[in-house]
C-alpha positions as CSV (number, residue, x, y, z in Angstrom):
1,M,101.3,164.4,52.8
2,N,103.0,161.2,53.7
3,H,103.3,160.3,57.3
4,P,106.7,161.6,58.6
5,D,107.6,158.2,60.0
6,S,106.5,156.3,56.9
7,A,109.9,154.6,56.3
8,L,110.0,153.4,59.9
9,A,106.3,152.4,59.7
10,A,106.9,150.1,56.8
11,R,109.2,148.1,59.1
12,D,108.1,148.6,62.7
13,G,104.5,150.0,62.4
14,L,103.3,153.4,63.5
15,P,103.5,154.9,67.0
16,P,100.3,154.2,69.0
17,D,98.5,157.6,68.5
18,A,99.3,157.7,64.7
19,R,98.3,154.0,64.5
20,R,94.8,154.7,65.9
21,L,94.2,157.5,63.4
22,A,95.4,155.5,60.5
23,M,93.4,152.4,61.5
24,L,90.3,154.6,61.9
25,S,90.6,155.9,58.3
26,V,91.0,152.3,57.0
27,A,88.1,151.0,59.2
28,I,85.7,153.7,57.9
29,G,86.5,152.8,54.3
30,V,86.4,149.1,54.7
31,G,83.2,149.4,56.8
32,M,81.4,151.4,54.1
33,A,82.5,149.0,51.3
34,S,81.5,145.9,53.3
35,L,78.2,147.4,54.4
36,D,77.2,148.3,50.8
37,T,77.9,144.8,49.8
38,A,74.8,143.7,51.8
39,I,72.8,146.8,52.4
40,A,71.3,147.2,48.9
41,N,69.6,143.8,48.9
42,T,67.1,144.9,51.5
43,A,66.3,148.1,49.6
44,L,65.8,146.5,46.2
45,P,61.9,146.4,46.4
46,A,61.7,150.1,47.4
47,I,64.2,151.2,44.8
48,A,62.5,149.2,42.0
49,D,59.2,150.7,42.9
50,Q,60.4,154.3,43.0
51,L,62.4,154.0,39.8
52,H,59.5,152.3,38.0
53,T,61.6,149.3,37.0
54,T,61.1,145.5,37.4
55,P,62.4,143.4,40.2
56,A,64.5,141.4,37.7
57,A,66.1,144.5,36.3
58,S,66.7,146.0,39.8
59,V,69.0,143.0,40.6
60,W,71.7,144.7,38.6
61,I,72.0,147.3,41.4
62,V,73.5,144.5,43.5
63,N,75.2,142.5,40.8
64,V,77.1,145.3,39.2
65,Y,78.6,146.3,42.5
66,Q,79.8,142.8,43.3
67,L,81.0,142.3,39.7
68,A,83.1,145.5,39.8
69,M,84.6,144.7,43.1
70,V,85.7,141.1,42.3
71,A,86.9,142.0,38.8
72,T,89.2,144.8,39.9
73,L,90.4,143.7,43.3
74,L,93.6,141.9,42.2
75,P,94.7,144.7,39.7
76,F,94.3,147.2,42.5
77,A,96.3,145.0,44.9
78,A,99.0,144.6,42.3
79,L,99.0,148.4,41.7
80,G,99.4,149.0,45.5
81,E,102.6,147.0,45.4
82,V,104.0,149.3,42.7
83,I,102.8,152.8,43.6
84,G,102.1,152.2,47.3
85,Y,99.1,151.0,49.3
86,R,98.5,154.5,50.7
87,R,97.8,156.0,47.2
88,V,95.5,153.2,46.2
89,C,93.6,153.3,49.5
90,I,93.0,157.1,49.3
91,F,92.0,156.9,45.6
92,G,89.5,154.2,46.6
93,L,88.0,156.2,49.4
94,A,87.6,159.3,47.2
95,L,86.0,157.4,44.3
96,F,83.7,155.4,46.6
97,T,82.6,158.7,48.3
98,A,81.9,160.4,45.0
99,A,80.1,157.4,43.7
100,S,77.9,157.2,46.8
101,L,76.8,160.8,46.2
102,A,76.0,159.8,42.6
103,C,74.0,156.9,43.8
104,A,72.0,159.2,46.2
105,L,71.3,161.6,43.3
106,A,70.4,158.9,40.7
107,W,67.2,159.6,38.8
108,S,66.9,156.3,36.8
109,L,68.0,152.7,36.9
110,P,70.8,153.1,34.4
111,S,72.2,156.1,36.3
112,L,72.1,154.2,39.6
113,V,73.7,151.1,38.0
114,A,76.5,153.3,36.6
115,A,77.1,154.9,39.9
116,R,77.1,151.5,41.6
117,L,79.7,150.3,39.1
118,L,82.0,153.2,40.1
119,Q,81.2,152.6,43.8
120,G,82.3,148.9,43.3
121,I,85.6,150.0,41.7
122,G,86.3,152.4,44.6
123,G,85.4,149.6,47.1
124,A,87.8,147.2,45.3
125,A,90.6,149.7,45.6
126,M,90.1,150.0,49.3
127,M,89.5,146.3,50.0
128,G,92.3,145.2,47.7
129,V,95.0,146.8,49.8
130,N,93.4,147.2,53.2
131,T,94.9,144.1,54.8
132,A,98.4,145.0,53.4
133,M,97.8,148.5,54.8
134,V,97.0,147.1,58.3
135,R,100.2,145.1,58.1
136,T,102.1,148.4,57.5
137,I,100.3,150.2,60.3
138,F,101.0,147.7,63.0
139,P,104.4,146.3,64.1
140,A,104.9,142.6,63.6
141,K,104.2,141.6,67.2
142,L,100.8,143.2,67.0
143,H,99.7,142.0,63.5
144,G,97.2,139.6,65.1
145,H,95.6,142.5,67.0
146,G,95.4,144.6,63.8
147,F,93.9,141.8,61.8
148,G,91.4,141.2,64.5
149,L,90.2,144.8,64.3
150,N,90.1,144.6,60.5
151,S,88.1,141.3,60.8
152,L,85.7,142.9,63.2
153,V,84.9,145.8,60.9
154,V,84.4,143.6,57.8
155,A,82.3,140.9,59.5
156,V,80.1,143.2,61.5
157,S,79.5,145.6,58.6
158,F,78.4,142.7,56.4
159,A,76.3,141.1,59.1
160,V,74.5,144.3,60.2
161,G,73.8,145.4,56.6
162,P,70.2,144.1,56.5
163,T,69.4,145.6,59.9
164,A,70.9,148.9,59.1
165,A,69.0,149.1,55.8
166,S,65.7,148.2,57.5
167,L,66.2,150.9,60.1
168,I,67.1,153.6,57.6
169,L,64.2,152.6,55.3
170,A,61.8,152.8,58.3
171,V,62.5,156.6,58.7
172,A,63.9,157.7,55.3
173,S,63.9,157.0,51.5
174,W,66.4,154.6,49.9
175,E,68.6,157.5,48.7
176,W,69.9,157.8,52.3
177,L,71.4,154.3,52.2
178,F,74.0,155.9,49.9
179,A,74.0,159.5,51.1
180,I,75.1,158.5,54.6
181,N,78.4,157.4,53.1
182,V,79.3,160.9,51.9
183,P,80.2,162.7,55.2
184,L,81.9,159.5,56.5
185,G,83.8,159.2,53.2
186,V,85.0,162.8,53.2
187,A,86.2,162.5,56.8
188,A,88.0,159.2,56.0
189,V,89.8,160.8,53.0
190,L,91.0,163.8,55.0
191,L,92.1,161.5,57.8
192,A,93.8,159.1,55.4
193,R,95.8,161.8,53.7
194,R,97.1,162.8,57.1
195,A,97.6,159.5,58.9
196,L,98.3,156.7,56.4
197,P,102.0,155.7,56.1
198,S,103.8,155.0,52.9
199,S,105.0,151.5,52.1
200,P,108.0,150.1,50.2
201,R,107.4,149.9,46.4
202,A,108.1,147.0,44.2
203,S,110.5,147.3,41.3
204,H,108.3,145.6,38.7
205,K,105.6,147.4,36.6
206,I,101.9,146.8,36.1
207,D,101.2,144.7,33.0
208,T,98.0,146.4,31.6
209,P,97.0,143.5,29.3
210,T,97.2,141.2,32.3
211,A,94.9,143.6,34.3
212,V,92.4,143.6,31.4
213,L,92.4,139.8,31.3
214,N,91.9,139.6,35.1
215,V,88.9,142.0,34.9
216,L,87.3,139.9,32.1
217,A,88.0,136.5,33.8
218,F,86.7,137.5,37.2
219,G,83.9,139.7,35.9
220,L,82.6,136.8,33.8
221,L,83.0,134.5,36.8
222,I,80.7,136.6,39.0
223,L,78.3,137.2,36.1
224,T,78.0,133.4,35.7
225,F,77.3,133.1,39.5
226,G,74.6,135.7,39.3
227,D,72.9,134.2,36.2
228,A,73.0,130.8,37.8
229,A,71.5,132.2,41.0
230,H,68.6,133.7,38.9
231,Q,68.0,130.4,37.1
232,E,69.1,131.4,33.6
233,G,69.1,128.6,31.1
234,W,72.1,126.7,29.8
235,R,72.0,128.6,26.5
236,R,73.2,131.6,28.4
237,L,75.2,129.8,31.2
238,L,77.3,127.6,28.9
239,P,78.8,130.4,26.8
240,E,79.6,132.3,30.0
241,I,81.3,129.3,31.6
242,L,83.4,128.7,28.4
243,A,84.3,132.4,28.1
244,T,85.3,132.4,31.8
245,L,87.6,129.4,31.4
246,F,89.1,130.9,28.2
247,F,90.0,134.2,29.8
248,F,91.4,132.5,32.9
249,A,93.6,130.4,30.6
250,L,94.8,133.5,28.8
251,L,95.5,135.2,32.1
252,L,97.6,132.3,33.4
253,R,99.5,132.1,30.1
254,R,100.1,135.9,30.0
255,Q,101.5,136.1,33.5
256,A,103.5,132.9,33.4
257,G,107.1,133.6,34.6
258,H,106.3,137.0,36.0
259,A,108.1,137.7,39.3
260,A,104.8,139.0,40.9
261,P,101.8,137.6,39.0
262,M,98.6,139.6,39.4
263,L,96.7,136.3,40.0
264,P,99.2,135.2,42.6
265,V,99.8,131.6,41.6
266,D,103.3,131.9,43.2
267,L,101.7,132.4,46.6
268,F,99.3,129.5,46.1
269,K,102.4,127.2,45.8
270,R,102.9,127.9,49.6
271,P,100.8,125.2,51.4
272,L,100.0,127.5,54.3
273,F,98.8,130.3,52.0
274,A,96.7,127.9,49.9
275,L,95.0,126.2,52.8
276,S,94.3,129.6,54.5
277,S,92.7,130.9,51.3
278,L,90.6,127.7,50.9
279,T,89.5,128.1,54.6
280,A,88.4,131.7,53.9
281,A,86.5,130.9,50.8
282,C,84.6,128.0,52.4
283,T,83.8,130.0,55.6
284,F,82.4,133.0,53.7
285,A,80.4,130.6,51.6
286,T,78.9,129.4,54.9
287,Q,78.1,132.9,55.9
288,G,76.6,133.6,52.5
289,L,74.4,130.5,52.7
290,A,73.2,131.6,56.2
291,F,72.6,135.3,55.6
292,V,70.8,134.9,52.3
293,S,68.6,131.9,53.2
294,L,67.6,132.7,56.8
295,P,65.7,135.9,56.1
296,F,63.4,133.9,53.8
297,Y,62.7,131.5,56.7
298,F,62.2,134.2,59.3
299,E,59.8,136.3,57.1
300,H,58.0,133.7,54.9
301,T,57.8,130.8,57.4
302,L,57.7,132.5,60.8
303,G,55.9,135.7,59.5
304,R,58.5,138.1,61.0
305,S,58.8,141.7,59.7
306,P,61.9,142.8,57.9
307,V,63.0,144.8,60.9
308,E,62.4,141.8,63.2
309,T,64.4,139.7,60.8
310,G,67.3,142.2,61.0
311,F,67.4,142.0,64.8
312,L,67.2,138.2,64.6
313,M,70.4,138.2,62.5
314,T,72.1,140.7,65.0
315,P,73.4,138.1,67.6
316,W,75.8,136.7,64.9
317,A,77.2,140.2,64.3
318,V,77.4,141.1,68.0
319,L,79.4,137.9,68.9
320,V,81.7,138.4,66.0
321,A,82.4,141.9,67.4
322,V,83.2,140.4,70.8
323,M,85.3,137.5,69.5
324,A,87.3,139.0,66.7
325,P,89.6,141.2,68.8
326,I,90.1,138.4,71.3
327,A,91.0,135.9,68.5
328,G,93.3,138.5,67.0
329,K,95.3,138.8,70.2
330,L,95.4,135.1,70.7
331,S,96.7,134.6,67.2
332,D,99.9,136.5,68.3
333,R,100.5,133.6,70.7
334,Y,98.9,130.5,69.3
335,P,98.9,128.8,65.9
336,P,96.2,130.2,63.5
337,G,95.4,126.7,62.3
338,A,94.3,125.6,65.7
339,L,92.4,128.8,66.6
340,G,90.7,128.8,63.2
341,G,89.9,125.0,63.4
342,I,88.2,125.5,66.8
343,G,86.2,128.4,65.5
344,L,85.0,126.6,62.4
345,A,84.0,123.5,64.4
346,L,81.8,125.9,66.5
347,L,80.4,127.5,63.3
348,S,79.6,124.1,61.7
349,S,77.8,122.9,64.9
350,G,76.0,126.2,65.0
351,M,74.6,125.7,61.5
352,V,73.5,122.2,62.5
353,S,71.8,123.7,65.6
354,L,69.8,126.1,63.3
355,L,68.6,123.0,61.4
356,M,67.2,121.7,64.7
357,L,65.0,124.7,65.5
358,P,61.5,123.8,66.8
359,D,58.5,124.5,64.6
360,Q,57.6,127.7,66.5
361,P,60.9,129.0,67.8
362,T,61.1,131.9,70.2
363,F,63.5,134.8,69.9
364,F,65.8,133.0,72.5
365,D,65.7,129.7,70.5
366,I,67.0,131.6,67.4
367,G,69.2,134.1,69.2
368,W,71.5,131.7,71.1
369,R,72.1,129.7,67.9
370,M,73.0,132.8,65.9
371,A,75.2,133.8,68.7
372,W,77.0,130.4,68.7
373,C,77.6,130.8,64.9
374,G,78.9,134.3,65.6
375,I,81.4,133.0,68.2
376,G,82.7,130.5,65.8
377,F,83.0,132.9,62.9
378,G,84.6,135.6,65.0
379,F,87.1,133.1,66.4
380,F,88.2,132.1,62.8
381,Q,88.7,135.3,60.9
382,A,91.6,137.2,62.5
383,P,93.9,134.1,62.9
384,N,93.2,133.2,59.3
385,L,94.1,136.7,58.1
386,K,97.3,136.5,60.0
387,A,98.1,133.1,58.4
388,I,97.5,134.4,54.9
389,M,99.5,137.6,55.3
390,G,102.2,135.9,57.4
391,S,102.8,133.2,54.8
392,A,103.4,135.8,52.0
393,P,106.7,137.7,51.8
394,P,106.5,141.5,52.6
395,S,107.1,142.3,48.9
396,R,103.9,140.4,48.0
397,A,101.7,141.8,50.7
398,G,99.5,143.5,48.0
399,G,98.9,140.2,46.2
400,A,98.1,138.5,49.5
401,S,95.7,141.3,50.5
402,G,93.9,141.0,47.2
403,V,93.5,137.3,47.7
404,V,92.0,137.9,51.2
405,A,89.2,140.1,49.7
406,T,88.7,138.0,46.6
407,S,88.3,134.8,48.7
408,R,85.7,136.5,50.8
409,L,83.7,137.9,47.9
410,I,83.8,134.7,45.9
411,G,82.8,132.7,49.0
412,Q,79.8,135.0,49.5
413,A,78.8,134.9,45.9
414,T,79.0,131.1,45.9
415,G,76.8,130.9,49.0
416,A,74.2,133.2,47.4
417,A,74.2,131.2,44.2
418,L,73.8,128.0,46.1
419,V,70.9,129.4,48.1
420,A,69.1,130.2,44.8
421,Y,69.7,126.6,43.7
422,C,68.4,125.2,47.0
423,F,65.1,127.2,46.6
424,T,64.7,125.8,43.0
425,I,64.9,122.3,44.5
426,S,62.2,123.1,47.2
427,A,60.6,126.4,48.0
428,T,59.6,125.1,51.5
429,R,62.8,123.3,52.4
430,G,65.3,125.6,50.6
431,T,66.6,127.2,53.9
432,S,67.2,123.7,55.4
433,Y,69.2,122.6,52.4
434,A,71.2,125.8,52.5
435,L,72.0,125.3,56.2
436,V,73.1,121.7,55.5
437,L,75.5,123.0,52.8
438,G,76.7,125.7,55.2
439,A,77.5,123.1,57.8
440,V,79.4,121.1,55.2
441,F,81.4,124.1,54.0
442,A,82.3,125.0,57.5
443,G,83.4,121.4,58.1
444,V,85.6,121.4,55.1
445,A,87.1,124.8,56.2
446,C,87.7,123.3,59.7
447,I,89.6,120.3,58.2
448,A,91.7,122.7,56.0
449,S,92.4,124.9,59.0
450,F,93.7,122.1,61.2
451,A,95.7,120.7,58.2
452,R,97.8,123.9,58.5
453,L,99.3,122.6,61.7
454,A,101.0,119.8,59.6
455,V,102.5,122.0,56.9
456,A,105.7,123.9,57.1
457,Q,105.7,127.5,55.9
458,Q,107.9,127.9,52.9
459,P,110.4,130.7,53.0
């Protein structure tokens, strides 16, 4: 049943009580999808052991989820513009929940990989429209606050993934990593059907061949990232790179002249949108570089346990949780370019401070540096979301929402691939090289953020 005030909501947001229920359903879905992006990494050794498969083969449990999400994000975002964000969001929640149950019941590696593929598609449906959904739920004057809450859920879910996985594995088997999603997902679906508002629908139709080309292009891109991260040879990488470029060229040619292209090149012609997207991709690359490389340093160099490592990563997540809502409210009053630039300057300096850790650091030595990075990251995300969504016309909110999620996932995938490359250069200095790259990415994002102060938003 559509929300009775859905037409009004599309223009002025929902009343406060309805807004809270709608935001709760969105937050549960986004939280599950973000958490499952990171949580499976920690469980791979246990899963590989129990399913009697090799570590190399078990990596597909992570890769197929990420590949499915990135490949289908923009088609689902475009579909949301045509049939409504509400329908796509509820479909994503239902599919993700059913696929989570299938993951928990998987009896072999192929069955788990197939379930993770479906889980990634469900996650893409939710993530592709969630930012546009938030824009519909909240009135314009509170968009910054809504994006701050959304940023909080995404960032904290990704950051606490390793900790949550370690705690669950300490008391239960790996199946519970996925089974825990089922009751949450059922509750979110029921709540979403009751609370989510409808949104205005575009007049254009979905171009199915364009959607297929988008899936092939982005799927090959993430597959190439994964193979590069696992040090595949050029005999495999070169054909993948050429095929990726070929399908992107076909995609751009196919959608040329379309009023609402699935790969939103029309939005990238807006300087504020392009700079904000670049800022997001670089910042999430920084986060990926930190969150993939630091556990190796904590466990292999410092001898910490996986649970201790999870808690050492926690200050980043805690400070994101503190700062994201504050930054969201500030973005309703101050320019996102300035707020994001300040946050990214803090993040870059925090990465440098991690490089300067003493040889035998204490928990405090690590903790305050991780907290400093969390402050900077939390101060950036909500203002950046508002800049991206605010620079796109309402009729293109779906495309903008898809770019938000795509920029995040491509940034994280880039960071993970670069970590693998850093460790091929030096097994002992790999983390240091990754932190240097992270500081550089954050610095580039800082410059891009401040550059937004000088560009005028196109109508």
